Structure formats: C-alpha cells, structure tokens
N, C-alpha and C positions, 0 to 999 in steps of 0.2 A: 504494499500500499503506500501511497505518496500523497503528501499533502504539501503544497507551497503556497504561502501566504505572502502576497505582494502588498505593496503601498502601506507598510508598517514602518513607521519612523524608527530607524536603528541608527545608532551612533557607534563610531569606531574611533577610538582616541579622541573623543570629544568632537568629532566632525561626522556630518550626514551628508556630505557632497558627493560621495561615491558609493557604488553598490557594495553591500555587505551581505554575508550569510551566516546563520547560525544554524548548523544541521544536526539533527539528532536521528541516529540509527539505533533502532531496538531490534535485537535479535533473539531467536529462540536457541538457547544454549550460549556458548561463547566461542570465541575463535582465537587463533594464535595472533601474535603481534604481526607476524608477516601477513596474514590475511587482511587484518585491519590497515596495514601500511599500503597494500595493493589497492584496498578501497578507498583510501584517503586519496591516493593518486589519481585514480579514475573520478572520483567525485570533484576533485579539484580541477581536473580538466573540463568535465561536463560544465560545472557552474561557470567556469571562465568562458568557454566557447559559447554557451547558450545564454547566460545571464550577465555576462561581463564583469564577473566578480574576481577581482585579483586574488591570487593565492594567499597573499598576506593580509586579506581582508575577510577571512573566513575562519570559523571554527567548526570542527566536526567532533561530535561527542558520541561515543559508543555505549550502548547498555546491553549486556547480556543477562537473560533470564531462563531459568529452567521452569518456571511456573507461568504457563499461558493456558487461558481458557479459550475454547474454540467449539462451536457446535454443540453447547450445552454440556461439555465435559473439560475437565483439565488434562493437558497433555504432559 
C-alpha cells in the first residue's frame, strides 16, 4: 500500500522553499541492513526522479513488526 500526501507544509533546516520528504516503510517482519540499504537507494532515486526531492532533503524510516492483523486474523 502507498499513500502520498502533498501540499503539506514541511520545513527542512527551517526552510520550506524546496521539496522534502519523510518516508515511513512498515514491513511484516524485519530485514537485514543490506536490504534496507538497497531500498533506501531505490526510494531516493524514485523520489528524486518523480518528485524532485534531493537526496539530502529526505528521511526514510523503517519499522518491522511480526504482529500484523489481516482478514480477521493476526499473522
């Protein structure tokens, strides 16, 4: 699933004149640092190419959880 919220005033270093992004990734279970590194690289490229966010103007936060509910049960 993906949600992108635009037109939200965000400041980076006290400045809101350039595009910025705060990205949260929530995963079922966890992954190695290498996997997160690869994902960060790809997301940085995508957000830069499509939304014009510079790599030094985005943060990516990862959350892993073994407790997910779906279709009336917990997985």
